[in-house]
C-alpha positions as CSV (number, residue, x, y, z in Angstrom):
1,X,25.5,87.0,-49.8
2,X,25.2,84.4,-47.1
3,X,27.6,81.5,-47.3
4,X,25.8,77.9,-47.8
5,X,26.1,75.6,-45.5
6,X,27.0,72.0,-46.9
7,X,25.4,68.8,-44.7
8,X,27.3,65.6,-45.7
9,X,25.5,62.8,-44.9
10,X,27.5,59.7,-43.7
11,X,25.9,56.8,-45.5
12,X,26.5,52.9,-45.0
13,X,28.4,53.2,-42.4
14,X,30.5,49.7,-41.5
15,X,30.0,50.0,-37.3
16,X,33.3,48.7,-35.0
17,X,32.7,49.4,-31.4
18,X,35.3,50.3,-29.4
19,X,35.4,50.4,-25.1
20,X,37.1,49.8,-21.8
21,X,36.1,47.3,-20.0
22,X,39.0,46.8,-17.4
23,X,42.0,44.4,-17.7
24,X,42.2,41.2,-15.8
25,X,43.4,41.0,-12.5
26,X,46.8,39.8,-11.8
27,X,45.4,36.6,-10.4
28,X,43.5,35.8,-13.8
29,X,46.8,37.3,-15.8
30,X,49.3,34.3,-14.3
31,X,46.7,31.6,-15.1
32,X,46.7,33.1,-18.5
33,X,50.6,33.1,-18.8
34,X,50.8,29.8,-17.1
35,X,48.3,28.0,-20.2
36,X,50.3,25.9,-22.4
37,X,50.4,27.7,-26.1
38,X,51.5,25.2,-28.3
39,X,53.4,26.6,-31.8
40,X,50.5,27.9,-34.1
41,X,47.9,27.1,-32.5
42,X,45.8,28.5,-29.5
43,X,45.9,28.1,-25.8
44,X,45.2,24.6,-24.6
45,X,43.7,24.1,-28.0
46,X,40.4,25.5,-26.9
47,X,38.3,26.9,-29.1
48,X,35.3,27.4,-26.4
49,X,37.3,29.6,-24.0
50,X,34.7,31.8,-22.6
51,X,33.5,29.5,-21.3
52,X,36.2,29.0,-18.4
53,X,35.2,29.7,-15.1
54,X,38.1,31.9,-14.5
55,X,36.8,34.4,-17.2
56,X,33.0,34.4,-16.0
57,X,32.8,37.8,-15.0
58,X,34.5,38.6,-18.3
59,X,32.2,36.8,-20.4
60,X,29.1,39.0,-18.2
61,X,30.8,42.1,-19.6
62,X,31.5,41.4,-23.0
63,X,27.9,40.3,-23.1
64,X,26.5,43.9,-22.1
65,X,27.8,45.2,-24.5
66,X,27.6,43.1,-27.4
67,X,23.5,43.8,-26.5
68,X,24.5,47.0,-26.5
69,X,25.8,46.2,-30.2
70,X,23.3,44.3,-31.6
71,X,20.0,45.5,-30.1
72,X,20.5,49.8,-29.2
73,X,23.2,50.4,-32.1
74,X,21.6,48.3,-34.8
75,X,18.4,47.7,-33.9
76,X,18.5,43.9,-34.3
77,X,14.9,42.4,-32.7
78,X,15.0,41.3,-29.4
79,X,13.2,37.9,-30.6
80,X,16.3,37.2,-32.1
81,X,19.9,36.1,-30.0
82,X,23.2,36.3,-30.3
83,X,25.4,32.9,-29.3
84,X,29.1,32.1,-29.0
85,X,30.2,30.0,-31.5
86,X,33.7,30.2,-30.8
87,X,36.2,31.8,-28.6
88,X,40.1,31.6,-28.3
89,X,42.7,32.9,-26.5
90,X,46.0,33.9,-29.0
91,X,49.2,34.5,-28.3
92,X,52.0,36.3,-29.9
93,X,55.3,35.9,-29.9
94,X,57.6,38.8,-30.3
95,X,58.2,39.4,-34.2
96,X,55.0,37.6,-34.9
97,X,52.1,39.9,-36.9
98,X,48.8,38.5,-38.3
99,X,47.9,38.7,-41.8
100,X,44.9,39.5,-43.1
101,X,41.4,37.7,-42.7
102,X,37.9,38.0,-41.9
103,X,36.1,35.5,-40.0
104,X,34.0,33.4,-41.8
105,X,30.5,31.7,-40.6
106,X,30.0,34.0,-38.2
107,X,27.7,37.5,-37.7
108,X,29.9,39.4,-35.3
109,X,33.1,38.8,-33.6
110,X,35.2,40.2,-31.2
111,X,38.1,40.6,-29.4
112,X,39.5,41.5,-25.8
113,X,43.5,42.9,-24.9
114,X,45.0,41.9,-21.6
115,X,47.7,44.7,-21.9
116,X,48.8,47.2,-23.5
117,X,50.8,46.8,-27.3
118,X,52.4,49.3,-29.7
119,X,51.4,46.3,-32.4
120,X,48.0,48.0,-34.3
121,X,45.2,46.2,-35.4
122,X,44.4,47.3,-38.8
123,X,40.5,47.1,-39.7
124,X,40.5,47.3,-44.3
125,X,38.1,48.4,-46.1
126,X,37.2,45.8,-48.3
127,X,37.3,45.6,-52.1
128,X,33.6,45.7,-53.1
129,X,33.0,48.5,-50.2
130,X,32.5,51.4,-52.8
131,X,31.9,54.0,-50.2
132,X,33.4,56.8,-52.7
133,X,35.4,55.6,-55.6
134,X,36.0,52.4,-57.4
135,X,38.6,50.4,-56.7
136,X,39.2,50.5,-60.6
137,X,39.2,54.6,-60.4
138,X,41.1,56.4,-57.6
139,X,41.8,59.8,-57.8
140,X,45.2,61.1,-56.6
141,X,44.4,62.7,-53.1
142,X,46.6,65.5,-51.4
143,X,46.6,63.1,-48.8
144,X,46.0,66.2,-46.0
145,X,42.6,65.0,-45.2
146,X,42.0,61.6,-43.2
147,X,38.0,60.8,-42.9
148,X,35.4,58.0,-43.3
149,X,35.6,59.2,-46.9
150,X,39.4,59.5,-47.7
151,X,40.9,56.2,-45.9
152,X,41.1,52.8,-46.5
153,X,42.1,51.2,-43.5
154,X,41.8,52.1,-39.5
155,X,44.3,51.5,-37.1
156,X,43.6,51.0,-33.5
157,X,46.5,50.5,-30.7
158,X,44.9,48.6,-28.0
159,X,45.1,49.4,-24.2
160,X,44.2,46.6,-21.7
161,X,41.2,45.5,-21.1
162,X,40.3,47.2,-24.6
163,X,37.3,45.7,-26.3
164,X,36.2,45.7,-30.1
165,X,33.4,44.3,-31.4
166,X,32.4,44.3,-35.0
167,X,30.9,42.5,-37.9
168,X,32.4,39.4,-38.9
169,X,33.2,40.2,-42.4
170,X,35.1,43.0,-41.5
171,X,38.8,42.2,-43.1
172,X,41.9,42.9,-40.5
173,X,45.4,42.1,-39.6
174,X,47.7,43.0,-37.0
175,X,51.1,44.1,-37.0
176,X,54.1,42.3,-35.9
177,X,54.5,42.2,-32.3
178,X,57.8,44.8,-31.6
179,X,57.2,44.4,-28.1
180,X,60.1,42.3,-25.8
181,X,57.0,40.5,-24.5
182,X,54.2,38.0,-25.4
183,X,50.7,39.9,-26.9
184,X,47.9,38.3,-25.4
185,X,44.3,38.5,-27.2
186,X,41.1,36.9,-27.0
187,X,39.4,36.3,-29.7
188,X,35.3,35.6,-30.5
189,X,32.7,34.7,-33.1
190,X,28.2,35.2,-32.7
191,X,26.2,33.7,-34.9
192,X,21.7,34.3,-34.5
193,X,19.2,32.2,-33.6
194,X,15.8,32.7,-33.9
195,X,13.6,33.8,-37.1
196,X,15.3,36.0,-39.7
197,X,13.1,37.6,-41.8
198,X,9.5,37.4,-42.7
199,X,7.0,35.7,-44.7
200,X,8.3,34.3,-48.2
201,X,12.0,35.3,-47.0
202,X,11.7,34.1,-43.3
203,X,14.6,31.9,-41.7
204,X,14.5,29.7,-38.4
205,X,17.5,28.8,-37.1
């Protein structure tokens, strides 16, 4: 009797794009180090950081992969454009961490890393994402198989030049900085403009 082959179809997945676009050169990293970082605030209190002339080339690289994410991977109509609403540079001191959060009032978010780090960014399955079991009933597992059906989080240990792009609703946190140096990351949010939907549910932004 022939063995039955099973087909498992991964339905309704959440995309996380991970690509390395190259680290900043030493001159730009020296500039990043020279900026002012107020306590519990971002560099220079600037929330349009990717508009700085020093980051023109980096912004172009990020835009290339944003286009892939929204137009090729997600099949968004090119009549809709995605615009940067904010971008900011974080500096985490040794021992600091970032609590679980998502990015409000945006559709697509991302983060670029300027150096290797031993502290992971963790992406979490939200309580409303019922890909297998409801949160009220979770059968115990053998903890042997870790795949998209069994895990409730996914961790990335970034390398210099890594770029992550994801839907803004995806919850995430950053583990405590266990390195003996500062940890720099550039985060950003985008929103769509154009006509979304058609007919009675169409909306022009």
